[in-house]
N, C-alpha and C positions, 0 to 999 in steps of 0.2 A: 472394579466397579465402573470407571469410564471405557472401558475396553469394550464390557458386555455391550452397553449401551452402544459404543459405535459400531460393533457388530450385526447390532439389528439395525442401523440405518442404512448398511451397505447391502448392495444386491447380492443376492442368492451365488453366482461363480467367485465372485470377491471373496467369499468368507473363508475358503481354503490357503490362500494367498498369505504368506508372512509378513510378518511386521517388517521386514525391511523394504519389500514391495509397495505397502501402505505409505510406507514416507516416500519412497522416491515417486510415488503417482501424486503423493502431493508438492513434493519437494522440485520434480522437474518443472512442470509450468510454470511456477513461480522462479526458477531460475533462467527460464527460456525468456520470460518476460523481463527479467533485470536486464538481461543480456542484450535483447532487442533495446530496449530503454539505453543503454549504456551505448550500443553501437548508434543509435538513430543522432543521440548527442554528439558523436564524435564527428557524423559525418554532419551534422549542422557548422560546426567548429570549423571545418576543414573547408567548409564554405565561404564561411564567412571571412576567412583568414588569406 
């Protein structure tokens, strides 16, 4: 049931994609954001030491 609701929310071209691609579309921006925060925190720690 939930998957069908999600399919209606997605724009037309994305409907043909597999589940893995949809997961990556969500996971990659989150992973990039987390990596950016970690790198930023390390840079700040290096500057203070």
